[in-house]
N, CA, C and O atoms as a Tripos MOL2 file, in Angstrom:
@<TRIPOS>MOLECULE
protein
  272   271    68     0     0
PROTEIN
NO_CHARGES

@<TRIPOS>ATOM
      1 N          68.4810   70.1870   92.1490 N.3       1 MET1
      2 CA         67.6170   68.9630   92.2170 C.3       1 MET1
      3 C          67.7030   67.9960   93.3160 C.2       1 MET1
      4 O          68.7910   67.9420   93.8870 O.2       1 MET1
      5 N          67.0730   67.4770   93.5880 N.am      2 ASN2
      6 CA         66.8120   66.4760   94.9880 C.3       2 ASN2
      7 C          67.7890   65.6720   94.8600 C.2       2 ASN2
      8 O          67.7610   65.0910   93.7750 O.2       2 ASN2
      9 N          69.0640   65.2610   95.8470 N.am      3 SER3
     10 CA         69.3140   63.9380   95.9330 C.3       3 SER3
     11 C          68.4620   62.6290   95.9520 C.2       3 SER3
     12 O          67.2710   62.6340   96.2660 O.2       3 SER3
     13 N          69.2680   61.3190   95.5350 N.am      4 LEU4
     14 CA         68.9700   60.3540   95.2020 C.3       4 LEU4
     15 C          68.0120   60.0130   96.5870 C.2       4 LEU4
     16 O          66.8780   59.5360   96.5510 O.2       4 LEU4
     17 N          68.6830   60.3390   97.6550 N.am      5 GLU5
     18 CA         68.2380   59.7410   99.1420 C.3       5 GLU5
     19 C          66.2700   60.5740   99.5660 C.2       5 GLU5
     20 O          65.1670   60.1970   99.9620 O.2       5 GLU5
     21 N          66.9460   61.7790   99.1400 N.am      6 GLU6
     22 CA         66.1590   62.7140   99.0520 C.3       6 GLU6
     23 C          64.7050   61.9830   98.4520 C.2       6 GLU6
     24 O          63.7440   61.4290   98.9850 O.2       6 GLU6
     25 N          65.1280   62.3220   96.9720 N.am      7 MET7
     26 CA         64.0940   61.6350   96.1660 C.3       7 MET7
     27 C          63.3910   59.3870   96.6220 C.2       7 MET7
     28 O          62.3770   58.7270   96.3970 O.2       7 MET7
     29 N          64.2890   59.2320   97.0730 N.am      8 LYS8
     30 CA         64.1830   57.9000   97.1800 C.3       8 LYS8
     31 C          62.9390   57.8660   98.6070 C.2       8 LYS8
     32 O          61.9120   57.1880   98.5810 O.2       8 LYS8
     33 N          63.3630   58.7650   99.7630 N.am      9 LYS9
     34 CA         62.3340   58.9400  100.6520 C.3       9 LYS9
     35 C          60.7070   59.1690  100.0350 C.2       9 LYS9
     36 O          59.7250   58.6990  100.6090 O.2       9 LYS9
     37 N          60.6160   60.1290   98.5270 N.am     10 ARG10
     38 CA         59.4250   60.4290   98.3830 C.3      10 ARG10
     39 C          58.6150   59.5510   97.6230 C.2      10 ARG10
     40 O          57.4240   59.3700   97.3690 O.2      10 ARG10
     41 N          60.0210   58.9520   97.2900 N.am     11 ILE11
     42 CA         58.9780   57.6580   96.5280 C.3      11 ILE11
     43 C          58.5870   56.7770   97.2950 C.2      11 ILE11
     44 O          57.4760   56.3240   97.0200 O.2      11 ILE11
     45 N          59.3350   56.1620   98.5850 N.am     12 THR12
     46 CA         58.5270   54.9310   99.2720 C.3      12 THR12
     47 C          57.3640   55.7110  100.2450 C.2      12 THR12
     48 O          56.5900   55.1910  101.0490 O.2      12 THR12
     49 N          57.5380   57.3150   99.8390 N.am     13 ALA13
     50 CA         56.5330   57.6910  100.4490 C.3      13 ALA13
     51 C          55.2050   57.1680   99.9460 C.2      13 ALA13
     52 O          54.3900   56.6300  100.6940 O.2      13 ALA13
     53 N          54.9420   57.4210   98.1030 N.am     14 LEU14
     54 CA         54.0240   57.2250   97.8290 C.3      14 LEU14
     55 C          53.0510   55.2280   98.3180 C.2      14 LEU14
     56 O          53.4400   54.1370   98.7340 O.2      14 LEU14
     57 N          51.3740   56.0240   97.7900 N.am     15 ASP15
     58 CA         50.7730   54.8960   98.1210 C.3      15 ASP15
     59 C          50.7290   54.1750   96.7880 C.2      15 ASP15
     60 O          51.3240   54.7390   95.8700 O.2      15 ASP15
     61 N          50.1210   53.0130   96.5220 N.am     16 GLU16
     62 CA         50.2610   51.8880   95.3770 C.3      16 GLU16
     63 C          49.5090   52.6030   94.1010 C.2      16 GLU16
     64 O          49.6460   52.1250   92.9750 O.2      16 GLU16
     65 N          48.5500   54.0030   94.3780 N.am     17 SER17
     66 CA         48.2350   54.4760   93.1040 C.3      17 SER17
     67 C          48.8370   55.2490   92.8820 C.2      17 SER17
     68 O          48.6400   55.5980   91.7180 O.2      17 SER17
     69 N          49.7820   55.9890   93.5050 N.am     18 ASP18
     70 CA         50.0950   57.5610   93.2820 C.3      18 ASP18
     71 C          51.3710   56.6900   92.2070 C.2      18 ASP18
     72 O          51.5660   57.0950   91.0610 O.2      18 ASP18
     73 N          52.2140   55.3810   92.8330 N.am     19 ALA19
     74 CA         52.9840   54.8770   92.4820 C.3      19 ALA19
     75 C          53.2240   54.5480   90.9430 C.2      19 ALA19
     76 O          54.0060   54.8500   90.0410 O.2      19 ALA19
     77 N          51.7030   53.4750   91.2400 N.am     20 LYS20
     78 CA         51.3410   52.9880   89.3780 C.3      20 LYS20
     79 C          50.6340   54.1660   88.8550 C.2      20 LYS20
     80 O          49.7780   53.9490   87.9970 O.2      20 LYS20
     81 N          50.8610   55.4430   89.2490 N.am     21 SER21
     82 CA         50.1770   56.2690   88.0020 C.3      21 SER21
     83 C          51.7840   56.6430   87.8610 C.2      21 SER21
     84 O          52.0260   56.8460   86.6710 O.2      21 SER21
     85 N          53.0130   56.8070   88.7280 N.am     22 ALA22
     86 CA         54.3920   57.4140   88.0710 C.3      22 ALA22
     87 C          55.0630   56.5600   87.3450 C.2      22 ALA22
     88 O          55.9780   57.1760   86.7980 O.2      22 ALA22
     89 N          55.0730   55.4420   87.0580 N.am     23 LEU23
     90 CA         55.3500   54.1930   86.1230 C.3      23 LEU23
     91 C          54.4760   54.5900   85.1760 C.2      23 LEU23
     92 O          55.1300   55.0830   84.2570 O.2      23 LEU23
     93 N          53.1460   54.6240   84.9120 N.am     24 MET24
     94 CA         52.6620   55.2120   84.0790 C.3      24 MET24
     95 C          52.7520   56.2750   82.5790 C.2      24 MET24
     96 O          52.5330   56.3470   81.3690 O.2      24 MET24
     97 N          53.4870   57.2880   84.3490 N.am     25 ILE25
     98 CA         53.5440   58.4210   83.4080 C.3      25 ILE25
     99 C          55.4570   58.4470   83.1940 C.2      25 ILE25
    100 O          56.0440   59.5270   83.1430 O.2      25 ILE25
    101 N          56.0910   57.3200   83.1080 N.am     26 THR26
    102 CA         57.0920   57.0500   82.9720 C.3      26 THR26
    103 C          57.6010   56.3560   81.7520 C.2      26 THR26
    104 O          58.4840   56.7410   80.9860 O.2      26 THR26
    105 N          56.7920   55.1170   81.7020 N.am     27 TYR27
    106 CA         56.4160   54.8340   80.5640 C.3      27 TYR27
    107 C          55.5890   54.9870   79.2260 C.2      27 TYR27
    108 O          55.1310   54.1030   78.5030 O.2      27 TYR27
    109 N          55.5430   56.0350   79.1310 N.am     28 ALA28
    110 CA         54.4790   56.4030   78.0400 C.3      28 ALA28
    111 C          55.3640   57.6240   77.5990 C.2      28 ALA28
    112 O          55.2130   57.8730   76.4030 O.2      28 ALA28
    113 N          56.4570   58.6470   78.4010 N.am     29 ASN29
    114 CA         57.6360   59.4750   78.4550 C.3      29 ASN29
    115 C          58.1540   58.3820   77.4680 C.2      29 ASN29
    116 O          57.7900   58.3570   76.2930 O.2      29 ASN29
    117 N          59.2560   57.2390   78.1540 N.am     30 LEU30
    118 CA         59.5630   56.4490   77.5530 C.3      30 LEU30
    119 C          59.3010   55.9780   75.6860 C.2      30 LEU30
    120 O          59.9710   55.9850   74.6540 O.2      30 LEU30
    121 N          57.8380   55.5890   76.1400 N.am     31 GLN31
    122 CA         57.0430   55.0980   74.3880 C.3      31 GLN31
    123 C          57.8290   55.9050   73.6480 C.2      31 GLN31
    124 O          58.9280   55.8540   73.0970 O.2      31 GLN31
    125 N          56.6410   56.9200   73.8490 N.am     32 MET32
    126 CA         56.9190   58.5230   72.7680 C.3      32 MET32
    127 C          58.3920   59.1550   71.8420 C.2      32 MET32
    128 O          58.6950   59.7790   70.8250 O.2      32 MET32
    129 N          59.0230   58.4230   73.1240 N.am     33 VAL33
    130 CA         59.9990   58.2980   72.6400 C.3      33 VAL33
    131 C          60.5930   57.6210   71.4550 C.2      33 VAL33
    132 O          60.8790   58.0830   70.3510 O.2      33 VAL33
    133 N          60.7220   56.3290   71.9750 N.am     34 LYS34
    134 CA         60.3610   55.1380   71.1270 C.3      34 LYS34
    135 C          59.8130   54.9950   69.1240 C.2      34 LYS34
    136 O          60.0910   54.4770   68.0430 O.2      34 LYS34
    137 N          59.1570   55.6430   69.6360 N.am     35 THR35
    138 CA         57.8700   54.9070   68.6280 C.3      35 THR35
    139 C          57.0640   56.2460   68.4740 C.2      35 THR35
    140 O          55.8460   56.0870   68.4020 O.2      35 THR35
    141 N          57.5870   57.7060   68.4020 N.am     36 GLY36
    142 CA         57.5880   58.5890   68.0980 C.3      36 GLY36
    143 C          58.0740   58.6660   66.9620 C.2      36 GLY36
    144 O          58.8280   57.8530   66.4270 O.2      36 GLY36
    145 N          57.4490   60.1680   66.3140 N.am     37 ASN37
    146 CA         57.7400   60.6020   65.0410 C.3      37 ASN37
    147 C          59.3670   61.4500   64.9830 C.2      37 ASN37
    148 O          59.7810   62.0930   64.0180 O.2      37 ASN37
    149 N          59.9390   61.2740   66.0120 N.am     38 GLY38
    150 CA         61.0630   61.6780   66.6180 C.3      38 GLY38
    151 C          61.2460   63.8220   67.0620 C.2      38 GLY38
    152 O          62.2190   64.5620   67.2120 O.2      38 GLY38
    153 N          59.6980   64.0370   67.1130 N.am     39 GLN39
    154 CA         59.3670   65.4190   67.9500 C.3      39 GLN39
    155 C          59.5900   65.3500   68.6390 C.2      39 GLN39
    156 O          60.5700   66.0930   68.6890 O.2      39 GLN39
    157 N          59.3600   64.5920   70.2930 N.am     40 PHE40
    158 CA         59.8400   63.9780   71.0380 C.3      40 PHE40
    159 C          61.2770   63.4190   70.8650 C.2      40 PHE40
    160 O          61.6360   62.4640   70.1760 O.2      40 PHE40
    161 N          62.2530   64.5070   71.9090 N.am     41 THR41
    162 CA         63.6860   63.2390   71.9860 C.3      41 THR41
    163 C          63.4520   63.1950   73.2360 C.2      41 THR41
    164 O          62.5320   63.3640   74.0360 O.2      41 THR41
    165 N          64.8480   62.8430   73.1770 N.am     42 SER42
    166 CA         65.3410   61.8780   74.4340 C.3      42 SER42
    167 C          65.8200   63.4190   75.8540 C.2      42 SER42
    168 O          65.5500   63.3950   77.0550 O.2      42 SER42
    169 N          66.2820   64.1190   75.3650 N.am     43 GLU43
    170 CA         66.0070   65.4990   75.7560 C.3      43 GLU43
    171 C          65.0980   66.0300   76.7430 C.2      43 GLU43
    172 O          65.0980   66.4760   77.8900 O.2      43 GLU43
    173 N          64.2370   65.7510   75.6700 N.am     44 GLU44
    174 CA         62.2730   66.4330   76.6140 C.3      44 GLU44
    175 C          62.6990   65.1050   77.2910 C.2      44 GLU44
    176 O          63.3320   65.1280   78.3470 O.2      44 GLU44
    177 N          62.4530   64.2880   76.8600 N.am     45 CYS45
    178 CA         61.6850   63.7820   77.8940 C.3      45 CYS45
    179 C          62.2520   62.9790   79.0940 C.2      45 CYS45
    180 O          61.6280   62.2260   79.8420 O.2      45 CYS45
    181 N          63.6980   63.3310   79.1190 N.am     46 ILE46
    182 CA         64.3040   63.8580   80.7740 C.3      46 ILE46
    183 C          64.1550   64.4010   81.4850 C.2      46 ILE46
    184 O          64.0460   64.0790   82.6680 O.2      46 ILE46
    185 N          64.0590   66.0540   80.7160 N.am     47 ASN47
    186 CA         63.5230   67.1890   81.1100 C.3      47 ASN47
    187 C          62.1670   66.5060   81.6010 C.2      47 ASN47
    188 O          62.4160   65.8330   82.6010 O.2      47 ASN47
    189 N          60.8590   66.4470   81.2570 N.am     48 GLN48
    190 CA         59.8280   66.3030   82.1310 C.3      48 GLN48
    191 C          59.8660   65.0610   83.0150 C.2      48 GLN48
    192 O          59.2850   64.9290   84.0920 O.2      48 GLN48
    193 N          60.6330   64.1760   82.3990 N.am     49 LEU49
    194 CA         60.4880   62.8560   84.1960 C.3      49 LEU49
    195 C          61.1930   63.6340   84.8950 C.2      49 LEU49
    196 O          60.7340   63.7000   86.0360 O.2      49 LEU49
    197 N          62.2800   64.3830   84.7190 N.am     50 LEU50
    198 CA         63.0600   64.9830   86.2810 C.3      50 LEU50
    199 C          62.5180   65.8100   86.6920 C.2      50 LEU50
    200 O          62.6960   66.0630   87.8830 O.2      50 LEU50
    201 N          61.6160   66.6130   85.9200 N.am     51 ASN51
    202 CA         60.4980   67.5200   85.8550 C.3      51 ASN51
    203 C          58.9480   66.7050   87.0080 C.2      51 ASN51
    204 O          58.1050   67.1380   87.7940 O.2      51 ASN51
    205 N          59.2220   65.7890   86.6120 N.am     52 PHE52
    206 CA         57.9250   64.7770   87.4370 C.3      52 PHE52
    207 C          58.2670   64.4430   88.7980 C.2      52 PHE52
    208 O          57.5690   64.6270   89.7950 O.2      52 PHE52
    209 N          59.4810   63.9050   88.7290 N.am     53 PHE53
    210 CA         59.7770   63.4570   90.1720 C.3      53 PHE53
    211 C          59.8770   64.0550   91.0100 C.2      53 PHE53
    212 O          59.5210   63.8140   92.1640 O.2      53 PHE53
    213 N          60.4730   65.1170   90.5170 N.am     54 ALA54
    214 CA         60.8490   66.9480   91.4820 C.3      54 ALA54
    215 C          59.3000   67.1670   92.1110 C.2      54 ALA54
    216 O          59.0240   67.7550   93.1570 O.2      54 ALA54
    217 N          58.4110   66.5520   91.2090 N.am     55 SER55
    218 CA         56.8740   67.2840   91.8030 C.3      55 SER55
    219 C          55.8300   66.6060   92.5880 C.2      55 SER55
    220 O          54.6740   66.8150   92.9570 O.2      55 SER55
    221 N          57.1730   65.2760   92.7260 N.am     56 ILE56
    222 CA         56.1610   64.3830   94.3950 C.3      56 ILE56
    223 C          56.9000   64.8250   95.6100 C.2      56 ILE56
    224 O          58.1040   64.9550   95.8280 O.2      56 ILE56
    225 N          55.7440   65.0380   96.4060 N.am     57 PRO57
    226 CA         56.0060   65.6420   97.6030 C.3      57 PRO57
    227 C          56.7260   65.4910   98.5010 C.2      57 PRO57
    228 O          57.1220   64.3260   98.4570 O.2      57 PRO57
    229 N          57.1900   66.0630   99.4120 N.am     58 GLU58
    230 CA         57.8540   65.6470  100.4010 C.3      58 GLU58
    231 C          56.7380   64.6490  101.4260 C.2      58 GLU58
    232 O          55.5270   64.7360  101.6300 O.2      58 GLU58
    233 N          57.9090   63.6000  101.9760 N.am     59 PRO59
    234 CA         56.0450   62.4770  102.7760 C.3      59 PRO59
    235 C          55.3250   63.5410  103.6580 C.2      59 PRO59
    236 O          54.1350   63.8340  103.5390 O.2      59 PRO59
    237 N          56.2620   64.1280  104.6310 N.am     60 GLU60
    238 CA         55.3770   65.1960  105.7820 C.3      60 GLU60
    239 C          53.9760   65.0570  104.3450 C.2      60 GLU60
    240 O          53.0860   64.2350  104.5610 O.2      60 GLU60
    241 N          53.9150   65.8510  103.0530 N.am     61 LYS61
    242 CA         53.5560   67.0260  102.7360 C.3      61 LYS61
    243 C          51.9620   66.2810  102.2820 C.2      61 LYS61
    244 O          50.8120   66.7180  102.3400 O.2      61 LYS61
    245 N          52.6020   64.8330  101.7730 N.am     62 ASN62
    246 CA         52.0910   63.6900  101.1710 C.3      62 ASN62
    247 C          50.9790   63.3640  102.7060 C.2      62 ASN62
    248 O          49.7650   63.2770  102.5260 O.2      62 ASN62
    249 N          51.4290   63.2480  103.7860 N.am     63 HIS63
    250 CA         50.9210   62.8150  104.5880 C.3      63 HIS63
    251 C          49.8160   63.9210  105.1880 C.2      63 HIS63
    252 O          48.8440   63.2830  105.5920 O.2      63 HIS63
    253 N          49.7050   64.7740  105.3050 N.am     64 GLU64
    254 CA         49.0790   65.7150  104.9110 C.3      64 GLU64
    255 C          48.3850   66.6060  104.5130 C.2      64 GLU64
    256 O          47.8950   67.5840  105.0780 O.2      64 GLU64
    257 N          48.3250   65.9400  102.6810 N.am     65 ARG65
    258 CA         46.5330   65.9500  101.9500 C.3      65 ARG65
    259 C          46.2370   64.5980  101.8480 C.2      65 ARG65
    260 O          45.7100   64.2960  100.7780 O.2      65 ARG65
    261 N          46.5530   62.9950  103.2440 N.am     66 LYS66
    262 CA         45.4880   62.6200  102.8300 C.3      66 LYS66
    263 C          44.7450   62.6040  103.6180 C.2      66 LYS66
    264 O          43.6300   62.0820  103.6170 O.2      66 LYS66
    265 N          45.6000   63.5430  104.8970 N.am     67 ASN67
    266 CA         44.0930   63.4090  106.2090 C.3      67 ASN67
    267 C          43.5710   64.3490  106.0180 C.2      67 ASN67
    268 O          42.7280   64.6060  106.8770 O.2      67 ASN67
    269 N          43.7110   65.3940  104.8660 N.am     68 LYS68
    270 CA         42.4770   66.0620  104.9690 C.3      68 LYS68
    271 C          40.9520   65.9900  104.2670 C.2      68 LYS68
    272 O          40.0710   66.7720  104.6230 O.2      68 LYS68
@<TRIPOS>BOND
     1     1     2 1
     2     2     3 1
     3     3     4 2
     4     3     5 am
     5     5     6 1
     6     6     7 1
     7     7     8 2
     8     7     9 am
     9     9    10 1
    10    10    11 1
    11    11    12 2
    12    11    13 am
    13    13    14 1
    14    14    15 1
    15    15    16 2
    16    15    17 am
    17    17    18 1
    18    18    19 1
    19    19    20 2
    20    19    21 am
    21    21    22 1
    22    22    23 1
    23    23    24 2
    24    23    25 am
    25    25    26 1
    26    26    27 1
    27    27    28 2
    28    27    29 am
    29    29    30 1
    30    30    31 1
    31    31    32 2
    32    31    33 am
    33    33    34 1
    34    34    35 1
    35    35    36 2
    36    35    37 am
    37    37    38 1
    38    38    39 1
    39    39    40 2
    40    39    41 am
    41    41    42 1
    42    42    43 1
    43    43    44 2
    44    43    45 am
    45    45    46 1
    46    46    47 1
    47    47    48 2
    48    47    49 am
    49    49    50 1
    50    50    51 1
    51    51    52 2
    52    51    53 am
    53    53    54 1
    54    54    55 1
    55    55    56 2
    56    55    57 am
    57    57    58 1
    58    58    59 1
    59    59    60 2
    60    59    61 am
    61    61    62 1
    62    62    63 1
    63    63    64 2
    64    63    65 am
    65    65    66 1
    66    66    67 1
    67    67    68 2
    68    67    69 am
    69    69    70 1
    70    70    71 1
    71    71    72 2
    72    71    73 am
    73    73    74 1
    74    74    75 1
    75    75    76 2
    76    75    77 am
    77    77    78 1
    78    78    79 1
    79    79    80 2
    80    79    81 am
    81    81    82 1
    82    82    83 1
    83    83    84 2
    84    83    85 am
    85    85    86 1
    86    86    87 1
    87    87    88 2
    88    87    89 am
    89    89    90 1
    90    90    91 1
    91    91    92 2
    92    91    93 am
    93    93    94 1
    94    94    95 1
    95    95    96 2
    96    95    97 am
    97    97    98 1
    98    98    99 1
    99    99   100 2
   100    99   101 am
   101   101   102 1
   102   102   103 1
   103   103   104 2
   104   103   105 am
   105   105   106 1
   106   106   107 1
   107   107   108 2
   108   107   109 am
   109   109   110 1
   110   110   111 1
   111   111   112 2
   112   111   113 am
   113   113   114 1
   114   114   115 1
   115   115   116 2
   116   115   117 am
   117   117   118 1
   118   118   119 1
   119   119   120 2
   120   119   121 am
   121   121   122 1
   122   122   123 1
   123   123   124 2
   124   123   125 am
   125   125   126 1
   126   126   127 1
   127   127   128 2
   128   127   129 am
   129   129   130 1
   130   130   131 1
   131   131   132 2
   132   131   133 am
   133   133   134 1
   134   134   135 1
   135   135   136 2
   136   135   137 am
   137   137   138 1
   138   138   139 1
   139   139   140 2
   140   139   141 am
   141   141   142 1
   142   142   143 1
   143   143   144 2
   144   143   145 am
   145   145   146 1
   146   146   147 1
   147   147   148 2
   148   147   149 am
   149   149   150 1
   150   150   151 1
   151   151   152 2
   152   151   153 am
   153   153   154 1
   154   154   155 1
   155   155   156 2
   156   155   157 am
   157   157   158 1
   158   158   159 1
   159   159   160 2
   160   159   161 am
   161   161   162 1
   162   162   163 1
   163   163   164 2
   164   163   165 am
   165   165   166 1
   166   166   167 1
   167   167   168 2
   168   167   169 am
   169   169   170 1
   170   170   171 1
   171   171   172 2
   172   171   173 am
   173   173   174 1
   174   174   175 1
   175   175   176 2
   176   175   177 am
   177   177   178 1
   178   178   179 1
   179   179   180 2
   180   179   181 am
   181   181   182 1
   182   182   183 1
   183   183   184 2
   184   183   185 am
   185   185   186 1
   186   186   187 1
   187   187   188 2
   188   187   189 am
   189   189   190 1
   190   190   191 1
   191   191   192 2
   192   191   193 am
   193   193   194 1
   194   194   195 1
   195   195   196 2
   196   195   197 am
   197   197   198 1
   198   198   199 1
   199   199   200 2
   200   199   201 am
   201   201   202 1
   202   202   203 1
   203   203   204 2
   204   203   205 am
   205   205   206 1
   206   206   207 1
   207   207   208 2
   208   207   209 am
   209   209   210 1
   210   210   211 1
   211   211   212 2
   212   211   213 am
   213   213   214 1
   214   214   215 1
   215   215   216 2
   216   215   217 am
   217   217   218 1
   218   218   219 1
   219   219   220 2
   220   219   221 am
   221   221   222 1
   222   222   223 1
   223   223   224 2
   224   223   225 am
   225   225   226 1
   226   226   227 1
   227   227   228 2
   228   227   229 am
   229   229   230 1
   230   230   231 1
   231   231   232 2
   232   231   233 am
   233   233   234 1
   234   234   235 1
   235   235   236 2
   236   235   237 am
   237   237   238 1
   238   238   239 1
   239   239   240 2
   240   239   241 am
   241   241   242 1
   242   242   243 1
   243   243   244 2
   244   243   245 am
   245   245   246 1
   246   246   247 1
   247   247   248 2
   248   247   249 am
   249   249   250 1
   250   250   251 1
   251   251   252 2
   252   251   253 am
   253   253   254 1
   254   254   255 1
   255   255   256 2
   256   255   257 am
   257   257   258 1
   258   258   259 1
   259   259   260 2
   260   259   261 am
   261   261   262 1
   262   262   263 1
   263   263   264 2
   264   263   265 am
   265   265   266 1
   266   266   267 1
   267   267   268 2
   268   267   269 am
   269   269   270 1
   270   270   271 1
   271   271   272 2
@<TRIPOS>SUBSTRUCTURE
     1 MET1         2 RESIDUE 1 A MET
     2 ASN2         6 RESIDUE 1 A ASN
     3 SER3        10 RESIDUE 1 A SER
     4 LEU4        14 RESIDUE 1 A LEU
     5 GLU5        18 RESIDUE 1 A GLU
     6 GLU6        22 RESIDUE 1 A GLU
     7 MET7        26 RESIDUE 1 A MET
     8 LYS8        30 RESIDUE 1 A LYS
     9 LYS9        34 RESIDUE 1 A LYS
    10 ARG10       38 RESIDUE 1 A ARG
    11 ILE11       42 RESIDUE 1 A ILE
    12 THR12       46 RESIDUE 1 A THR
    13 ALA13       50 RESIDUE 1 A ALA
    14 LEU14       54 RESIDUE 1 A LEU
    15 ASP15       58 RESIDUE 1 A ASP
    16 GLU16       62 RESIDUE 1 A GLU
    17 SER17       66 RESIDUE 1 A SER
    18 ASP18       70 RESIDUE 1 A ASP
    19 ALA19       74 RESIDUE 1 A ALA
    20 LYS20       78 RESIDUE 1 A LYS
    21 SER21       82 RESIDUE 1 A SER
    22 ALA22       86 RESIDUE 1 A ALA
    23 LEU23       90 RESIDUE 1 A LEU
    24 MET24       94 RESIDUE 1 A MET
    25 ILE25       98 RESIDUE 1 A ILE
    26 THR26      102 RESIDUE 1 A THR
    27 TYR27      106 RESIDUE 1 A TYR
    28 ALA28      110 RESIDUE 1 A ALA
    29 ASN29      114 RESIDUE 1 A ASN
    30 LEU30      118 RESIDUE 1 A LEU
    31 GLN31      122 RESIDUE 1 A GLN
    32 MET32      126 RESIDUE 1 A MET
    33 VAL33      130 RESIDUE 1 A VAL
    34 LYS34      134 RESIDUE 1 A LYS
    35 THR35      138 RESIDUE 1 A THR
    36 GLY36      142 RESIDUE 1 A GLY
    37 ASN37      146 RESIDUE 1 A ASN
    38 GLY38      150 RESIDUE 1 A GLY
    39 GLN39      154 RESIDUE 1 A GLN
    40 PHE40      158 RESIDUE 1 A PHE
    41 THR41      162 RESIDUE 1 A THR
    42 SER42      166 RESIDUE 1 A SER
    43 GLU43      170 RESIDUE 1 A GLU
    44 GLU44      174 RESIDUE 1 A GLU
    45 CYS45      178 RESIDUE 1 A CYS
    46 ILE46      182 RESIDUE 1 A ILE
    47 ASN47      186 RESIDUE 1 A ASN
    48 GLN48      190 RESIDUE 1 A GLN
    49 LEU49      194 RESIDUE 1 A LEU
    50 LEU50      198 RESIDUE 1 A LEU
    51 ASN51      202 RESIDUE 1 A ASN
    52 PHE52      206 RESIDUE 1 A PHE
    53 PHE53      210 RESIDUE 1 A PHE
    54 ALA54      214 RESIDUE 1 A ALA
    55 SER55      218 RESIDUE 1 A SER
    56 ILE56      222 RESIDUE 1 A ILE
    57 PRO57      226 RESIDUE 1 A PRO
    58 GLU58      230 RESIDUE 1 A GLU
    59 PRO59      234 RESIDUE 1 A PRO
    60 GLU60      238 RESIDUE 1 A GLU
    61 LYS61      242 RESIDUE 1 A LYS
    62 ASN62      246 RESIDUE 1 A ASN
    63 HIS63      250 RESIDUE 1 A HIS
    64 GLU64      254 RESIDUE 1 A GLU
    65 ARG65      258 RESIDUE 1 A ARG
    66 LYS66      262 RESIDUE 1 A LYS
    67 ASN67      266 RESIDUE 1 A ASN
    68 LYS68      270 RESIDUE 1 A LYS
């Protein structure tokens, strides 16, 4: 798992569009737990969000992707 500092660097390096997408995904997962029929549990939500945030590329890789 990434440390909080490492994740902070990754999140800070996101452009506005990517950051908005991350917020939408986070909100959608939380909303599914709150208003769903109980099939999407809090534990599943947490695991999905942690996996999602872990998939955010490191700033150097993010920069290289945009320059291609």
